[in-house]
C-alpha positions in Angstrom: 7.4 -3.1 -15.1 5.9 -6.5 -15.2 5.3 -7.8 -18.8 3.4 -11.0 -18.2 0.5 -11.9 -15.9 0.9 -14.4 -13.1 -2.6 -16.4 -12.5 -3.1 -18.4 -9.4 -5.0 -21.6 -9.7 -6.2 -21.7 -6.0 -9.6 -20.5 -5.1 -7.9 -18.5 -2.3 -4.3 -17.0 -2.4 -3.0 -19.6 0.1 -1.5 -16.8 2.2 -1.0 -17.7 5.9 -2.5 -15.4 8.8 0.2 -13.6 11.0 0.4 -14.9 14.5 -2.0 -14.2 17.3 0.6 -12.3 19.3 1.7 -10.2 16.4 -2.0 -9.4 15.6 -2.5 -8.1 19.2 0.6 -6.1 19.1 -0.6 -4.5 15.8 -4.1 -3.8 17.2 -2.4 -2.3 20.2 -0.4 0.0 18.0 -3.4 1.0 16.1 -5.0 1.7 19.4 -7.6 -0.9 18.8 -9.4 -3.7 21.0 -8.0 -7.0 20.4 -11.7 -8.2 20.7 -13.1 -6.5 17.5 -15.7 -8.4 15.6 -14.8 -9.2 11.9 -17.5 -7.1 10.3 -17.5 -4.1 7.8 -17.2 -1.5 10.6 -14.1 -2.9 12.0 -12.8 -3.3 8.4 -13.0 0.4 7.9 -11.5 1.0 11.2 -8.6 -1.1 10.3 -8.3 0.6 6.9 -8.2 4.1 8.7 -5.6 3.1 11.3 -3.3 1.5 8.9 -3.3 4.4 6.5 -2.7 6.9 9.2 0.1 4.9 10.9 2.0 2.8 8.4 3.6 5.0 5.7 3.4 3.9 1.9 7.0 4.5 1.3 9.7 3.3 -1.1 12.6 4.6 0.9 13.2 1.4 2.8 13.0 -0.5 -0.4 15.7 1.6 -2.1 18.2 0.9 0.9 17.4 -2.9 0.9 17.9 -2.9 -2.9 21.2 -1.1 -2.7 22.5 -3.5 0.2 21.3 -6.7 -1.1 22.9 -8.5 -4.2 19.9 -10.5 -4.9 16.4 -9.2 -5.5 15.2 -12.3 -3.6 16.9 -11.0 -0.4 14.9 -7.8 -0.7 11.4 -8.6 -0.3 10.0 -7.9 3.3 6.6 -10.0 3.7 4.4 -10.8 6.7 5.9 -10.6 10.1 9.2 -9.3 8.7 7.3 -6.3 7.3 5.7 -5.6 10.5 8.9 -5.9 12.7 10.5 -3.4 10.2 7.5 -1.2 11.0 7.8 -1.4 14.8 11.7 -1.1 14.7 12.1 1.9 12.2 8.5 3.3 11.3 9.0 1.9 7.9 6.2 0.8 5.6 6.4 -0.3 1.9 4.7 -0.1 -1.5 1.7 -2.1 -2.8 2.9 -5.9 -2.7 4.5 -5.7 0.7 1.7 -3.5 2.3 -1.3 -5.3 0.9 0.4 -8.7 2.1 0.9 -7.5 5.5 -2.5 -6.2 5.9 -4.1 -9.3 4.4 -2.2 -11.5 6.9 -3.8 -9.4 9.8 -7.2 -9.6 8.0 -6.8 -13.5 8.1 -6.0 -13.7 11.7 -8.8 -11.6 12.6 -11.4 -13.8 10.8 -11.7 -12.3 7.4 -11.9 -14.1 4.2 -10.6 -13.2 0.8 -7.7 -13.3 -1.6 -4.7 -11.1 -2.9 -5.1 -10.0 -6.6 -2.7 -8.5 -9.2 -3.7 -5.7 -11.4 -2.8 -3.4 -14.2 -2.2 0.5 -14.1 -2.8 2.1 -17.6 -0.6 0.3 -20.0 1.5 -1.4 -17.1 0.6 -5.0 -16.9 0.6 -6.8 -13.5 2.0 -3.9 -11.5 -0.3 -3.3 -8.4 -1.7 -5.6 -5.8 -4.9 -5.1 -4.1 -7.2 -7.4 -1.6 -10.7 -8.6 -2.2 -12.5 -9.4 1.0 -15.6 -11.7 1.0 -18.1 -11.0 3.6 -21.9 -12.4 3.9 -21.7 -13.4 0.2 -20.5 -10.0 -1.0 -17.1 -8.8 -2.1 -15.3 -5.6 -1.2 -12.0 -4.0 -2.6 -9.5 -3.2 0.1 -6.2 -1.5 -0.9 -3.8 -0.2 1.6 -1.1 -0.4 -1.1 -2.3 2.4 -3.1 -3.8 3.4 -0.8 -7.4 3.6 -1.2 -9.1 5.1 2.1 -12.3 3.4 2.0 -13.6 -0.1 1.3 -15.7 -0.3 -2.0 -18.3 -3.1 -2.8 -17.8 -4.9 -6.0 -20.9 -5.7 -8.1 -20.3 -7.3 -11.6 -23.6 -6.0 -12.7 -23.4 -2.3 -11.7 -21.2 0.6 -10.8 -20.6 1.1 -7.1 -19.1 3.9 -5.0 -17.6 4.5 -1.7 -16.7 7.8 0.0 -13.7 8.7 2.2 -12.6 11.8 4.3 -10.5 12.7 1.2 -12.4 11.7 -2.0 -15.0 9.5 -3.5 -14.1 6.3 -5.3 -16.1 4.4 -8.0 -15.8 0.9 -9.3 -17.2 0.4 -12.8 -17.3 -3.3 -14.1 -15.7 -3.6 -17.6 -16.3 -7.4 -18.2 -16.2 -10.7 -16.4 -14.0 -10.1 -13.3 -12.6 -6.7 -14.6 -13.2 -3.5 -12.9 -12.1 0.0 -13.6 -11.2 1.8 -10.3 -11.5 5.8 -10.2 -11.3 8.7 -8.0 -12.6 12.2 -7.8 -9.8 14.2 -6.1 -8.1 16.4 -7.5 -10.0 15.5 -10.6 -11.9 12.5 -11.8 -9.3 10.0 -13.2 -8.8 6.1 -13.4 -6.5 4.6 -10.8 -6.3 1.0 -11.8 -8.0 -2.0 -13.2 -8.9 -4.4 -10.8 -8.7 -8.2 -12.0 -11.0 -10.2 -9.7 -8.8 -13.4 -9.7 -7.1 -15.0 -6.8 -3.4 -15.1 -7.0 -1.6 -18.0 -5.2 1.3 -17.6 -2.7 4.2 -18.5 -4.8 3.1 -16.4 -7.8 2.8 -13.3 -5.4 6.0 -13.9 -4.0 7.6 -14.1 -7.5 5.9 -11.0 -8.4 7.2 -9.0 -5.3 10.7 -10.4 -6.0 10.5 -9.2 -9.6 9.7 -5.7 -8.2 13.2 -5.4 -6.7 14.9 -6.2 -10.1 16.9 -3.2 -11.4 15.2 -3.6 -14.8 11.7 -4.1 -13.7 11.2 -2.8 -10.2 8.8 0.1 -9.3 9.9 3.3 -7.3 13.5 2.2 -6.9 14.5 5.6 -8.8 12.6 8.0 -6.3 11.8 8.4 -2.7 8.1 8.5 -2.3 6.3 8.6 0.9 2.8 9.3 1.9 0.5 9.1 4.9 -2.5 10.6 6.7 -1.2 12.8 9.4 -3.4 14.5 11.9 -6.4 13.9 9.3 -4.8 15.4 6.4 -2.9 13.7 3.4 0.7 14.5 3.3 3.1 13.4 0.5 7.0 13.6 -0.4 8.4 12.9 -3.7 12.2 13.3 -4.4 11.8 14.1 -8.0 10.4 17.4 -7.1 13.1 20.3 -6.4 13.7 22.1 -4.3 12.5 19.3 -2.0 9.3 19.8 -0.2 6.4 18.3 1.5 3.2 18.4 0.0 0.1 18.8 2.1 -3.6 18.2 0.7 -6.5 20.1 2.1 -9.8 19.6 0.5 -8.3 18.4 -2.5 -6.0 21.3 -2.8 -2.2 20.7 -2.6 0.0 23.2 -0.3 3.7 22.9 -0.6 6.1 23.3 2.5 9.8 23.7 1.3 12.3 21.7 3.4 15.4 23.2 5.1 18.9 22.1 5.3 17.9 19.0 7.1 15.5 17.5 4.6 15.8 13.9 6.0 15.1 15.0 9.5 11.8 16.8 8.4 10.9 14.2 6.3 11.4 11.6 9.0 9.6 13.6 11.6 6.5 14.3 9.4 6.0 10.6 8.5 7.4 9.0 11.8 10.0 6.9 9.9 13.7 6.6 10.9 15.7 9.5 9.7 18.5 7.0 8.7 16.3 5.1 6.2 15.3 8.5 4.7 18.9 10.0 4.6 20.3 6.9 3.2 17.7 6.4 0.4 18.1 10.1 -0.6 21.8 9.8 -0.7 21.8 6.6 -2.8 19.7 8.3 -5.3 21.7 11.5 -4.9 18.7 13.4 -4.1 19.8 14.8 -0.7 20.3 18.5 -1.8 18.0 21.2 -2.1 
């Protein structure tokens, strides 16, 4: 886990937007118009399409970590992330997912910045996006993911509903918020630190997350995505291996058969080779 906080001095993150051609390709992939206006309704649509199309997953990062000698060669930011998704259905964890989504938002005309936040006692272990729109701020996070955009108000608690759960944001102090959710029970998710992180620092944090002594989700294959309007998840720590389906907040397990990698890949629309190799690296490919 990260042990020190990176603080950017820039008023914005300094992250560059992705290219127009790539943004158009992504919007086609999401089955959205290329002429969507940059408003809150569009932002909600983008979050919904991203979380139902791009998996949150650690399998591809496990494979990259195993194949690269240097952690700096493992990171997959911006256009490289999207190319990996188009080629193999891969996604990523918070740092790369939010960076990729933020680059798309910038190209579509949104303003905002990337943040680095805390989860419990883990310092600087989670990224999120703050979008600025008409003088207001909104929390956007496809790297957890949050399935809603949530208004930020330093003076009072705010909330937002998604098809799956309700989220609340409670201000704790200046530029510090507690993010919570209510399914399957009311629980804190992370603490948002509303402070822009500059591009070099964000890249350094992402690189650190591939270090064997500090990286997250390098010891387990975790994949989740919205599939046909329902939340699905896989966690290689649970044996026998199973897919987890969440309906109205209730979990239903589906045990996997002899071709676990194939079933997982088919459910999340990710390359079977990625899943099989990641499971093999961890020695978790058996039932």
